Phi, psi and omega in degrees: 000145182279130175237124182232153175219147172277134182280131174271126184234148178248144182291143173213177184238165177233143180269093181299325183295346182271000182248128179268124180268165190289141165274176175304149184306140177241132180290154178260022182101200179085005179291156182249124183294152181276288180065027185263042175073036174089005178289172180290147175295146177295149181297147179294144179293144178293132180282123179241101179298133183224332186228128176258150178199167180248139175239132180236130175237183179292339186251334185207168172233133182242151158249125182233160175238139180231160170281172183298322182291337179081012182254002175221143179207166174223154177268120179271316185205142174228131176244117178284127183293336183277351184269169180291348180299332174086226189242140176275129181258222181284165176212160178204149182246148164233099184292325182295328179258001180055053183233143172231121175250140181207153176262134176229113189056237182257016181246151175247126185247155174235123176246156179226171173214163181265288182245330187243112180293350175282344182240100186258160175240133182244138178294165184285348179221157180297154174292315175228102182269157169059048177296146178304145186254157171242109188078252183245358183208160173280144182263082180241046182284337181238112180227146187215140174276147168293159182306329180269002177074011184268340186231159173234149174225143174205172178257143181220145182299141184299146176287342184253340183209111183293348180275356180237159179234143178254165171277138175236130179240132178238123175268100184295314184295324181284337179072021180270160179295157176301145181248120179271132185235121176272122184255349187089000178243154169274097191277137180248311192220081181280144176214142176293141173296144177302332179255038184304325181302328179261314186280330183062026184257148171243120177278154177200154164265143182191157177264134178280189187296340179252015173082013178271127184272133179222172165259124182241174177222132179246129179270118186291336180273314186266339184081005180281144177239135178229154176271124180267308179238108178290164179298130180226045183134254182216081184291141178287159179282341180268153174209169176225148182235142181293172181269161181304143180219133182303334182281352183087010180301132179222135171227138175238118183257127178216149185254136171271114185290340177286311181273344184062029179250140179272126178256143174236119184245157172274185186294342179263001177093007179283129177295120194238356179223166175295150177287142184233135173287125184215153179292323181193186178265022178277077186225176181215137174271141175294168185299329178262006176065015180273338183237156172228147174248119185217164185256140178217139180226128179284319185242010180067010176248308179263111184258121176257151177254126183251147173240126182201181177294160184301330180274007176090357179277163178058027182284136177225153178295123178266326178203142175261007175273144183284078181279148181240153171050053178297145179207129177285145183278085186245000000 
């Protein structure tokens, strides 16, 4: 049975001055020399942002945008760890609505842009301020837009048991308070189904009442919960979901930590792609779902990001930097 609660939130503020916004895109090299007898250099290629990701160092955390080739990027946001701004949590994009949502400390923010996604505008106050904390911070590391960009979903620690997490849905367009939904699972990584308009389902990884981890689906209209991928070893808490497709195509990617293989299932839980060796389920499907960007580590120290076909073929190193939370700008 569906159990929901409206979240009570207290107002707080954000230090806009502690965040550095993007300058015009700067290339990372890769230019091709002319050498044509003194002629003019060829014009620089137009920068087309396509992939978002997070970079974390000892001093700061960034959200950046890159082109598909990976040789040009721009800085969207930088949070200095030494400043009062605190820590950058999860983020998600809706390119159709020109929206970027991200967690900063215990607040959830909404940014927008006009023509250039490298240059965002942030409101003077958080979209959802003062989220309840677990320990010293709110756990809003995984947040996701609905396909139409009107809603957000994330997991939040239960009001009754700090050891469990509930699904939280926020209807941005309606302007209503966030709705907390108890599913009976300890939810880790909720994501809207690509066909949410028809299915009304939210996929999630979660532990059931006896601690067995599965991939589940919650119906926002009926309150029904079903198991999509039963436990088959040691499923990771993270997962990735494909992008909307007119054909109804759906893929749910989750990693078995025992075999270290990435599984891709359809909406009914059928294994639908070849198994891929991956560092985690921290991956991203391209806008047409033909490509995936995923992380792989040979020794668990140096993590490379690979770009390849959805079935794992034709994979090549896209970046040797330890990038986090890749997401295509769809």
